[in-house]
N, C-alpha and C positions, 0 to 999 in steps of 0.2 A: 629841411621840413621833410624829407624822403624817410629819415629816420621816425620821425614823430608819425608819418603814416605807418609804417610796418609796426610800430608799438601799438596804435590803435587797432589795426587789423589783428595782431595777437590777441590783445584785450577782448577784441569782439568774439574770438573763437572760445576764450575760456571763460567768460562771464556771464554766459546763460543764452538760452535760446531767445529771449525778448531783445536782450543788446544785441545779439547776432542779426536777428531780424531788422532790426531799426537800423543797424550799421549797413547791411546789404541794401536796404531802402535809399540809405544815402548814397551809397555808392552806384546804383542804379540811376538815381537822380542826375548825379554828376556825370554820369556815362551820357545820359542824354542830352544834357545842356551845353556840355564842354564842346566848342567847335573842334572838328578835325583840323589839323594841321600838319604839313608836310614835315615840319620839324618836331621830331618827338619830345624833345627837351621843353619846347614851348608848350605843347598840350600837355605833357606831365605838370609843368608848372601851374597851368591853368587848372588841371584836374586837382592837384593837391590843394590849391586855393579854395576851390568849391567845396571839398571835403572839410577842409578846415572851418569855412565859413558855416556849412551845415551844422557841424558839432557844436560851434560856439552859439548858434541860434537854438539849437534843440537838444543838448546832450541828453542820452540815456543816464540815469543816476549812475551806474556801473561805469561809465565811460566819463564822466565829469572830471574827474581828476587827471586823465589821459588827454582830454582836450586841451587842458592847460599847457600841456607840453609844446603846442602848435605856435 
């Protein structure tokens, strides 16, 4: 899942301002709702799951193909 997150971040930076803005909003949302955890790996797993869920719920047209990687 980590590689999928990196692919999505790369696509967000290359697919235009709207896609980048929407992806940044999804990142900000997950930063707010994912509980802090002393174990970084647990936090990262929860954060990646949040991002994947947000992209599946409401993908930007330019990120739709990338969200299928998750």
